[in-house]
C-alpha positions in Angstrom: 79.7 79.6 66.5 76.4 81.3 66.9 75.2 83.6 70.0 71.4 84.2 71.4 70.9 87.8 71.6 68.3 88.8 74.6 66.2 91.1 73.3 64.4 93.8 75.4 60.2 93.7 74.3 60.7 97.2 72.4 63.6 95.5 70.3 62.3 91.8 70.1 60.1 93.3 67.7 62.2 95.2 65.7 63.8 93.3 62.5 67.5 93.0 62.4 68.3 95.4 60.1 66.6 97.9 62.8 68.7 96.7 65.9 71.4 97.4 64.0 71.1 100.8 63.5 69.3 101.9 66.3 73.4 100.2 67.9 74.8 101.6 65.6 72.9 105.2 66.7 74.2 104.6 70.4 78.2 104.3 69.8 81.0 106.6 69.7 84.6 106.3 69.6 87.6 108.1 71.5 90.2 108.7 69.1 94.1 110.8 70.1 94.8 113.6 67.9 97.3 116.1 67.8 96.5 119.4 68.5 97.8 121.2 65.8 95.4 118.9 64.0 91.8 119.4 65.6 91.1 122.3 62.2 91.6 119.6 59.4 88.8 116.9 60.6 86.7 120.2 62.9 86.7 123.2 61.1 84.4 124.9 63.8 86.6 124.1 67.0 89.0 127.0 67.9 92.5 127.6 67.4 94.7 125.0 69.7 98.2 125.3 70.8 100.3 122.8 68.7 101.9 120.0 69.9 99.3 118.9 72.3 97.4 115.6 72.5 93.7 116.6 72.7 90.7 113.6 72.8 88.0 113.7 70.1 84.8 111.8 70.2 83.6 111.0 66.9 79.4 109.8 66.7 80.1 105.9 64.4 79.7 107.7 61.6 83.2 110.0 61.8 80.7 113.0 63.0 83.7 114.7 65.3 81.4 115.4 68.3 83.8 117.0 71.0 87.9 118.0 71.6 88.7 118.0 75.7 92.0 117.2 77.3 91.0 114.3 78.3 90.3 110.4 77.7 87.4 111.1 81.2 86.3 114.2 79.8 85.2 112.0 75.9 83.7 109.3 78.2 82.1 111.2 80.2 80.3 113.8 77.5 79.5 110.4 75.6 77.6 109.0 78.7 76.1 112.1 78.9 75.0 111.9 75.5 73.7 108.7 76.1 76.4 107.1 73.5 78.3 103.5 74.3 82.2 104.9 74.4 84.6 103.0 72.8 88.3 103.6 72.3 90.1 103.5 69.0 94.4 103.0 69.2 
């Protein structure tokens, strides 16, 4: 199966590898975590009350960007940062 990719003029002059790298930097993902676990993967986050689900926005490379109480807030933050947010289940 083959697929054609529509490229804008700026992207048309880029190599396939450069396009992939550019796209990778624009992706983020949202994942649910337990509030008591946030300190393990995001040591700069404030201490949260245990027993709650929180939503974490990560860069494509796994770097945490934001911890929030709603998926909608995480997605809105991604959009504000011009990132494409994907959900991880």
